[in-house]
N, C-alpha and C positions, 0 to 999 in steps of 0.2 A: 513215776513214769510220766511222760508227756501226755496230753489229752489225745486220745485216739482219733483217727479220722472218722467222718460221719458214717461211712459204710461199716466200719468196725462196730459201731454202736447198734446197728440194725438188729442183729440176732439177739443180743442180750435184752434189748428193749422189748422185742416181740416175745421172748420167753417170759419176761417179767409180767407181761399182760396175758399170759396163757391161761390164767385162772378165770378169764372172761369178765373180770371185774373192771369197771371203768375207773380210770385214774386221771388226775389232773397233771398238768405239765410239771409242776413243782415236784410232785412225788416221783414222777418218771425220771427227772433230772437227778434227784437224790439217789434213786436206785441205780441209775447208770454210773454215777460217780462212785458209789460204794462197790459196784461190781468190779471196777478196775482199781479199787483202793487208791483213788486219786488223792494226793495230799491237798491241803487247803489252798496252797499257793496256785496249784494247777486249776482248782475249781474256780478260783477268782481271776484267773488270767483273762485279760481283755483282748479283743480284736484291736487292730491298729487304729480303728476309728475311736476306740475308747468308750463305745456306747453299748456294748454287749459282751458277755463273757464268751470265750471260745467254746466252753462246754455247752452253754445254752444254744449257740449257733449250730453246733454239730449235731446235738441230739434233736434240735428242732428240724433240721433238714432230714435226718433219719426218719423222724415221724412223718414229715411231709411227703417224702418219697414213698414210704410204705402205705401211706393213706392214698396216694395217687394210684398205687398198684392194687388197691382194695384189700390189703392185708389188715388194715386198720380202718376204723371209722370214727367219727367224732359225733357222739350223740348230742353234745352241747358244747358251747364255746370253751376251748381250753381243756377239754376232756377227751381221752382216747380210749378205745376199746377194741379188742381183737375181733376179727370177723371169722366166718367159717373158712374162708380162703386162707387167712393167716394161720388158723389151726391146722389146715391141711398141709401148708408149707412146713410147719414145725413137725408134723407127723412123719415127714420124710427125713428127719434128722439131718438137715443141711449142715455142712461144715462152716458155712458162712452165708450171709445174705448180703448181696451187693446189687449194683445196677444191672449186672449181667443176668442175675436170677430174676430181678423184677421185670426185665425186658421180655420175659415169656408171657406177660399179661398184656392184652391189647390196650387196656386203659392207660397203662404206663407208657407204652409205645406211643400212643396218641399224645399224651402229655409231653413227652420228650420232643416229639416232632413239632408241636405247637411252640415249644420254647426255643427252637432253633431257627424257625423261619415262619414268617407270616403267610407265605405261600406254601401250603402243605404239599402241593404237587412237586415243589422243588426241594423239599426238606430231605436231608440225608437220612439213612436208616437210623432208627432210634438206638439200635444196638452198637452203632459205631462209637469207638472210644473217644472221649474228650481228652484235651491235653493233659489234665491232671485230675483223675477221678478221686484223688485223696482230698481235694479241697471242696468245700461247699461253694456254691455260686457267689456267696457274699465274700468269702475269702479270696476267690479268684479275682473278683472285681477289685478288691482292695490291693491285692498283690500287683495287678496290672497298673493301677493308679500309682502305687509306690515306685514301680519300675520306670514309668513315664516321668514321674517327678524327679527321680534321681538323675535321669538322663538330661532333663532340662536344666537342673541345677548345675550339672557338670558343664553344660554349654554356657550357662550364665557366668560361671567362674572364669572360663576361658576368655569371654568377652571383657570382663572386668579387668583381668590381668593384662589385656592388650590395650586398655584405654589409657588416656593421658592422665597425669597427676591431677590436672584441673577437673577433668571429667569425674575422676574417682572421688574427689572432694565433693562435687555436686551430688554424686550418687549417694554418698554417706549422708549428706544433708537430706535428700529426698526420703531415704529410708527412715531416718530418725524422726522426721516430721510425720511420716505415715504411721509410725509406731506411737505417736502421741506426744513426742518431745518437742520443745522449742516454741510452742505457741504458733504464731503465723510464720510464713516463709520469710517475710521482711525482718521480723524480730530475730529469727534464727540466723538469717544471712548476715546480720550485722556482727554476730559474735563468732561465726564459724569461718575458718580460713586464715587464722593468724599463724601461719607457718613459722615455726621457730620461735614463737613468743613464749620464752621462759620454759621451753621443753614440752609445750603442748601445741597441738594443731588447731584446737578450737574449744569453745565453751558453748554449751547449749542448756537451756532451761530444762529441768527434769519434768516440770508440769507447766500448764498453760498460764498459771499465775506467777511463775518464777520464784516459788518459795525455796527452791534449791537448784543448784546447777550441777552439771556433769561435765568433766573435762575429757577431751577426746584426743587420742593419738591415732592417726590413720597411716598405715604403711602399705603401699602397693609393691610388695616384695615377692621374690621368687624363693629365696632362701628362708629357712626356718628362723623365727624370731627367738633369740636366746634370752637368758636371764639378764645380761647387762642392759639390754634395751628396756626391760621391765623395771629394773632398778632405777634407771634414769628417769623413767616416767613417774615412778613412785616418789623420787626425790623432787621432781617438778611439782607434783601434787602437794607435797609438804610445804614447798616454797610458796604456794598459793593458798595454803591453809585449806586445801580441798579435801573432802571426805570421800568423793566418788570419782572414778574414772573408767573409761572404756578404751581399750586398746584394740584397734581393728586392723587386720592384715589380710591380704589376699593369699598368704601362704599358710604357715602353721606355727605352732609354738613348741619349743623344746620342753622336755619333761622338767628340767630345772626351772624354766620360766613359769610353768604352771604351778609347780610346788611353791615357788617364791611368792607368787600372787596369792596363793591360798593361805600362806603363813602370816603375812603382814596385816597390820590393823586397818590400813587404808583399803577400802573396797575397790578392787580393780577387776573389771569383767574383761576376759580375753575372748575376742571374737575372731576365730580363724576363717579361712576362705570358705570352707564347707558350711559353717554356720551362717556366714554372711550370705551365701547363695540361697540357703534355706529360708532365711528371713526375707530376702528379696522376693522369692517365690510366694511366700506366705502373705506378704503385704503388697504384692502386685507391682514391684519395681522392676522394670526391664522385661516384663512378661505381659501378655495379653490373653484373654480367654479365647480358646478355640472351639470348645464344645462343652455343653453342660448336660449332665445326666441326673435326673431326679429318681432316686431309688425310694419307692414307697412301700408301705406295709398296710395291711388291713386295719382300719380303725374300729376295733371291737366295741368301743363305747358307742359308736354310731348305731350299732345293731342291738344295743341293749334296750329292751322294751320295758316301759314302766309297768 
């Protein structure tokens, strides 16, 4: 089964702590995963940032919210214990524990109000539903970022498709340089742009020392690139005794083209329009920063006393 949302974790986590024994976060995570019989793959699933497991994030927010509602307390760093209020909640045999239940406690109401507005007088009621209460704040932030990025990448691809062939050639050069290929712009510029030169559009150094080279084919197309075009490029690479090539297009590649590139000995990387736009975004080509948000966490090492 997929990893449950953070609210679903609240009741089993609180029940696990009902014996009043303090437990560290690792044992709580283990018990929560065992309760839902999560397979190993789900236990190791990462958030899109790749820096934390989904399980750790969701159980962590369940612990944090219940602590804010004073159902739990933390007698020391990374350790949690049930409170008398938490025991009282369990004594009522709730079907579930969620933010609606937690909102009956003034400490949680105040916590939620603080999180929504710096001006408490203008804050909406803490019981008002958020857009998606199934997500942790971390996941909501990452989801919003992904959605924004996909929209920008779509706009980028439209701009690239409408650009002139010469501009597209310069764009490819800028991207490859930003990715670390080609050495200096002058060195790369001397070898890129040989349109029709033996079936390749350009050659660029794979590293700054020029120990190896990569042959490039760039097509600003609307239609899908088929197998014949990849075969021609592969033949051109063999004619140059080249081992590596990159075929870049603003459109897409057919299944036959992809399968052919995977089967041959010559290493050909296929870069379609979506991947091109993603790399442009990642390496700052055609985009500029609008806002930066720093998400921080408590540095527990700082509070460790010798």
